[in-house]
PLY file of the C-alpha trace (Angstrom):
ply
format ascii 1.0
element vertex 137
property float x
property float y
property float z
element edge 136
property int vertex1
property int vertex2
end_header
8.36 17.53 -3.40
4.88 18.25 -2.14
2.82 15.56 -0.53
-0.61 14.46 -1.56
-3.19 12.83 0.64
-6.02 11.23 -1.30
-9.08 9.52 0.15
-11.52 7.56 -1.98
-14.24 4.99 -1.49
-14.93 1.82 -3.42
-17.34 -1.10 -3.17
-15.81 -3.73 -5.45
-15.34 -7.43 -4.82
-11.90 -8.04 -6.36
-9.19 -6.62 -8.57
-7.35 -8.68 -11.17
-4.40 -7.45 -13.22
-2.35 -8.92 -16.04
1.01 -7.14 -16.40
2.06 -6.12 -19.90
4.18 -8.72 -21.67
7.84 -8.36 -20.78
7.14 -6.28 -17.67
9.64 -7.14 -14.92
8.20 -4.82 -12.24
6.57 -6.20 -9.11
2.85 -6.63 -9.77
-0.25 -7.37 -7.73
-2.18 -9.75 -9.97
-5.14 -10.35 -7.67
-6.75 -8.78 -4.64
-9.93 -9.72 -2.83
-10.85 -9.54 0.83
-8.06 -11.29 2.84
-6.29 -12.53 -0.29
-3.59 -10.79 -2.31
-1.26 -12.21 -4.96
2.07 -10.47 -5.56
4.38 -11.86 -8.25
2.62 -15.21 -8.12
2.73 -15.64 -4.34
-0.49 -15.54 -2.30
-0.72 -13.73 1.04
-3.65 -13.81 3.48
-2.37 -11.05 5.75
-1.45 -7.37 5.63
1.70 -6.75 3.61
4.29 -4.18 2.69
5.79 -4.12 -0.77
9.09 -2.33 -0.23
10.72 -0.06 -2.79
12.98 -2.96 -3.85
9.95 -5.19 -4.54
10.33 -7.44 -1.52
7.13 -8.38 0.27
6.92 -8.60 4.05
4.16 -9.07 6.56
2.86 -5.82 8.02
1.54 -5.62 11.58
-0.83 -2.80 12.44
-1.24 -1.44 15.95
-4.28 -2.59 17.96
-7.46 -1.16 16.54
-5.97 -1.24 13.02
-4.33 2.14 13.55
-1.57 2.99 11.10
1.19 4.73 13.06
4.43 6.43 12.16
6.34 3.49 13.64
4.64 0.80 11.58
5.23 2.79 8.39
8.71 4.22 8.95
10.13 0.99 10.37
9.36 -0.74 7.06
9.97 2.04 4.51
13.45 2.40 3.05
15.11 5.80 3.49
14.98 6.28 -0.30
11.18 5.80 -0.45
9.65 8.85 -2.16
6.07 7.64 -2.61
3.92 5.62 -0.22
0.59 4.07 -1.13
-1.50 2.96 1.83
-4.44 0.63 1.28
-6.56 1.18 4.37
-8.81 -1.86 4.03
-11.84 -2.89 2.05
-14.11 -0.91 4.38
-11.51 1.81 5.06
-11.11 0.91 8.71
-7.35 1.53 9.01
-6.38 5.16 8.83
-2.96 6.68 9.37
-3.05 8.86 12.46
-2.38 12.59 12.14
1.23 12.29 13.37
1.95 9.67 10.72
0.52 11.82 7.94
2.52 14.85 9.12
5.74 12.83 9.46
5.38 11.44 5.94
4.69 14.90 4.50
7.58 16.42 6.47
9.90 13.76 5.04
9.00 14.98 1.53
7.26 11.73 0.66
4.15 11.69 -1.51
1.33 9.84 0.24
-1.78 8.22 -1.20
-4.36 6.75 1.18
-7.09 4.78 -0.55
-9.29 1.77 0.02
-7.18 -1.30 -0.73
-8.90 -2.01 -4.06
-7.90 1.40 -5.41
-4.48 1.22 -3.75
-3.75 -2.04 -5.63
-4.85 -0.46 -8.90
-2.67 2.62 -8.27
0.34 0.49 -7.30
0.15 -1.49 -10.54
0.07 1.61 -12.74
2.68 3.67 -10.84
6.40 3.53 -11.74
8.13 1.46 -9.06
11.11 3.79 -8.50
11.24 4.46 -4.73
7.63 3.31 -4.30
6.35 1.40 -1.26
2.87 0.02 -0.68
1.34 -0.76 2.72
-1.76 -2.87 2.16
-4.35 -3.80 4.77
-6.08 -6.75 3.11
-9.08 -7.10 5.46
-11.87 -4.75 6.43
0 1
1 2
2 3
3 4
4 5
5 6
6 7
7 8
8 9
9 10
10 11
11 12
12 13
13 14
14 15
15 16
16 17
17 18
18 19
19 20
20 21
21 22
22 23
23 24
24 25
25 26
26 27
27 28
28 29
29 30
30 31
31 32
32 33
33 34
34 35
35 36
36 37
37 38
38 39
39 40
40 41
41 42
42 43
43 44
44 45
45 46
46 47
47 48
48 49
49 50
50 51
51 52
52 53
53 54
54 55
55 56
56 57
57 58
58 59
59 60
60 61
61 62
62 63
63 64
64 65
65 66
66 67
67 68
68 69
69 70
70 71
71 72
72 73
73 74
74 75
75 76
76 77
77 78
78 79
79 80
80 81
81 82
82 83
83 84
84 85
85 86
86 87
87 88
88 89
89 90
90 91
91 92
92 93
93 94
94 95
95 96
96 97
97 98
98 99
99 100
100 101
101 102
102 103
103 104
104 105
105 106
106 107
107 108
108 109
109 110
110 111
111 112
112 113
113 114
114 115
115 116
116 117
117 118
118 119
119 120
120 121
121 122
122 123
123 124
124 125
125 126
126 127
127 128
128 129
129 130
130 131
131 132
132 133
133 134
134 135
135 136
């Protein structure tokens, strides 16, 4: 499977989402700066939504650098698609080695501002999907 790296900009204030009736998939129902709601639970820190739908805190390296270690340590081996939300002001970029490692693993990668990453996560089938979301700048 080929990888895709996508960069986009956005200047919104928040994203709200109402899942379709009967939908059992993990959903992000609200995102605004430093506040994200996943399946009814509010988080005020960076998070990972794993391929199985569990949510965990995500710690970036100093300087908000996204490294291979802080992605691969939290992605399941079966993960085939990764969405990275790199902040509201796009200040957290995966380094080159991380991008290459993800591509070399055959994983599709999307890197977007967190507003667009949330939107993409909600509309993407959840099979083998993980989201890494930086909820601040």
